[in-house]
N, C-alpha and C positions, 0 to 999 in steps of 0.2 A: 417118129423121133427115134434116134439111134440110142436106145437105152443100154444096149450091150457096150457101146463105146463109152458112154457116161459112167457105167458101172466100173469099167476097166480104169478110167481116170480116177474115180473116187477111191478105188482100192490100191492105186499105185502109190507106194510109200516114198519113191525116190524124187517126187516133184513137190514143190511148195504149194501151200494153199492158194496163193495168188495165181500161180500158173494153172492149178486145177480149175479155179473159177473161170479164168479166161478160156481154157479149153472147153469147158462145159458150155459156156455161153456161145462159143463158136459153133458147137454142135447144134445147140438149140436154134441158133440163127439160120442154119441150113434148112431147117424144117419149115415148109410153107404154112403149116398150121400153127406155128408157135405164136405168132402175133395175135390171131383170133383167140387162142387159148389164154394168153396173158391178158388180153382185154376182158375176157369173160371173168377171169379171176379178179381183176381190178373192179369190175362192175359189181361182183358179189360182195367184195370187201366194202365198197362204197355203200351198197344197200344195207349191209349189216351195221355199219357205223351210223348211217342215217336213222335206222330203226332204234339203235341204242340212244341216240340223241333225243329222239321223239319220246321214247319210254322214260328216259331220265328226266326230261322236262315235265312230263306228266306227273311223275312221282315227286319231284321237287315242288311243283305247283300245288299238289295235294297237301304235302307237308306244310308248306307256307300258309295256305288257307287255314289249315287246322291250327297251326301254332298262333296265327293272328286272331283267331276267334276269341273275343272277349269272354265267352262263356265256357272256355276250356277249363276243365277241372271243377266246374260247378254242376250241381244237380239240376238247378232250374235257372234260367231256361235251358233247354237241351242244346248242347253244342251242335254246330253244323254237321260235323263228322265225328264219329266215335274214334277215339285214339287207338283202340285195339285194331280197328279196321285199317287205319293208316299204317300202323306197325306191320300188320300182316301183308299189306300190299307192298311195302318197301322191302320186306324180306323176300317176297316172291320175285321182285325186281332183281335183287342181288343174286338169288338162286338162278334165275333165267340167264343172267349175264355173268355167271361166276367164272367163266373162262376169259372174260374181258376186263371186268372191274371187281373190286372187293371193298368191303366196308373197312374203314380205318380203325374201327374199334372191335373188340371181342364181344360179339352178341350171340346169345344162345339161339341155336337154330341156323346159324350161318357158318360156312366153312372158314 
């Protein structure tokens, strides 16, 4: 890929952003490796989104089971899952995916 030409286009102040985009895309299109590279980037993004969906589904399912437990908040009989465990796991989830998702509320221990 002709990085030198791309750098020159990016740093050129006399052309508009739209023209810069088209010129950069033209340079990328000339590289025979650009399509495989783009496909790899797309595959990685899809894999990441799929992992996020699976992780989110697991955490939402865990929270729902916990919240639906009729024994929640009672000492006897023992709840299915301890609330503190569920809270810790949800926080771990938010921290793992902090560059992609965020909690809608201000929660201690979360960015």
